[in-house]
N, C-alpha and C positions, 0 to 999 in steps of 0.2 A: 293874685288873690288865692289861687290854688296852692302856690308855694307857701304862702303865709298860713293857710289852713293846715297844710301838711306839717309845717313846723310846730304849730300849736298842738296838733295831735301827738307829735313825737314828744313834746315837752310833757304832755299829760301822761303818756305811756312811761316815760322815765320816772316821773313822780310816783306813778302807781307801783312801778317795779321797786323803787327805793322804799316805798311804804311797806311792801311785802318783806323786804330784807330787814327793815327795822323791826317789824312784828316778829319775824323769826328769831332775831337776836334777843328780843325781849323775852320771848317765851322759852328760849332754849331749844326750839325746834327749827328745822330748816325747810319744812314742807311748804311748797308753793311760794318760795321767794321769787322764783322766775316761772312765769306761766308757760304751759306747753305751747308749741307753735300751733297757731290756728290753721284751719283748713283753707279759709279765704286767703288768696295770695296777698291782698293789700294788708290784711291784719297780720299775716305772717311777716311781711316785710317790716311792719311797724314794730312788732315784737322783737325781731332780730336787731333792728336799729337801736331800740331802747336798751337792750343788753349790751350792745357795743358802746353806747354812750356811758353807761354805768361802769363798764369794764369789769375787772376782776372782782369788784365788790358785789356783782350779781350773785356770786357764789360764796360770799363772805361767811355766812353761817356755817357752811360745810368746812370752809378753810380753817376757821377758828376752832370749831368743835372736832376737827379731824375725823369727820364722818362722811361717808359717800353721799352725794346728793341723789335725789330721785332720778331715775334714768331719763325721764322726759325732760327734766330740768337741765341735766347735763347735755342732752342732745341739742337743746336750744342754744346753750352756751357755745358748744362746739361749732354749730352752724354759723353763729354770729362771728366767731373767729375766722372761719373759712370764707364767709361772705364779704367781710369788710377788712381786708388786709390794708396796711398803710400804703399810700402811693409813693412814687419815687421822690416826690418833693414834700412829703408830709412833715409837719412840725415835729420836733423831737418828742414833745409830750404825747403825740398820737402814736409814734413809733414805740415809745416806752409803755404806753397803755396796752398796746397790742401784745408786746412782749410779756407783760404781766399776766395777760389772759392766757397766753400759751403756757406760761409757767404753772398757772393754776390748773390747766388741763393736764399737764404732766403729773401733777401731784394727785389729782382726783381721778384721773383716767390714765393710769400708767401705760396701758396698751395702745394708747392713741399716739401716732407719730405725727408731729405737727411742725416740721421744718427744723432749722438749726436752732441751737440753744444759746448761741453767743449773745452777750449783752449788746444793746445798741451803744452808740457813742454818747458819752455824758459830758463831753468837753464844754458844752455851752453853759454848764453850771459852774465851771471853774472861773473864779473871779467875778461871778455875778453879784450885783449889788444885793444887799439884804432884802430890799423890796422885791426885786425880781426873783431871788431865790425862794422867798416865801410864797410868792404867787405860783411859781412852777411846782413847788412841793405840794401846795394845796390842790392843784390840778391833778397831781399824781398821788393823792392820798391813799389810793388803793394799794400802793406799794409799801405803805407803812404797816408792816406786819411784824409781830414779835418773832425774833429768831431768823428773819429772812434778810439775806445780804444782797445788795445790789449797788451799783455805782451811785445811783440816786440816794439810796439810804446812807452811803458813806459820805456823800456831800452834806447831808443833814447832820450826821454825827459830828462832823468837824466844825459845825457852826451853830451850836445850840443857842448862843446869845443872839445871833442874827435872826434865827427863827422865832425866838421869843419877842424880839423887837417887831418882827413882822406880824406876830399874833396880836400884839397891843395895837399896832397901826390898823389892822383889819377891824378890830373891835371899835376903835375910835371912828373909823369910816363906816361903821355899821355894815360891813361886808361879812355877813354871818357865814356864808359858805367858805370863804377864804379863812376866816378865823377858826372855823370848825376843822378844816383840813390841816391847818397849821397846828392846832391843838392836838390833833391825832398824832402828828409827827413828834410833838414835844413829849408825849407820854413815853416815847421810846428812847429819848435822848438823856444822856448824863450831862451834867454841867448846866442844866437850866437854872437860871437865877431863882432862888427861893422867894425873892421879892415879887416875882411874877404872880404868885398865887394862882397857879394853873387850875387847881380844882375849882376855886371860886370863879375863875374865868370861864371854865367850861359850863358851869351852872348858869352864868349870865348869858353866854352864847345860846344855850338851850332855851332859856327863858325868852330871849328876844327873837330868836330865829328858828326855834324848834318846830314851828308849824310847817316849815319847809322840810319835807322828808329827806332831802339831800343833806341838810344841816343835821337833822336828827340822826341820820345814819352815821355821820362822821363822829358826832359826840358820843353815841352809843359805842362805836368801835373804840374810841379813845378810852372810855371808862372800862370796857372789858379788858383792854390791853393793860390799863393801869392796875386793875384789881386781879387780873389773871383768872377771872371767873369762868372763862371758857375752857380752862384745862380740865 
């Protein structure tokens, strides 16, 4: 029961953090996207875990707007990176998510040294079915940033039609989080079929799943990427 309660608290914390990021993206301000670490150890641990779950997107407003985040927000993010390194047998998506957070730190806090900069292995994406590819890309949607290169991004670039198929499948299955994450990637790709109607598709995903802050975050990021409004 205690584990279940903790899981519920973490889910709520992630949702609150995502809501803050969405609000910052909509307003053009980055203040309070990530809350300062609380004094209470339990609350502090929950805040750090929430940042780790959201990953690099916890600082997405600052990343897109190319502006430094508030110092306390950056400190929370840095501590989350240091507190939750991937284990020896972590899933590739966990390893890549952590790498994306370290890359974000290097961009926004150049004086911070945070281990090696080498990309993790992305071989698991080679030859992946379009269904698996879309699922993995959606999990790693925080890597879908304009002008940013990575092995994961290159895997998406080479398979726009497969990602489009995955987007349609996610919509049909009413998996709004996966659809939103795939849609965010599609805004970066050339060769997406015009018949997909991505703009209308994003509108529909937002309508159906936009009450979930994690969906709203991905849709808003996709739109900002598509319009370049963050520049």
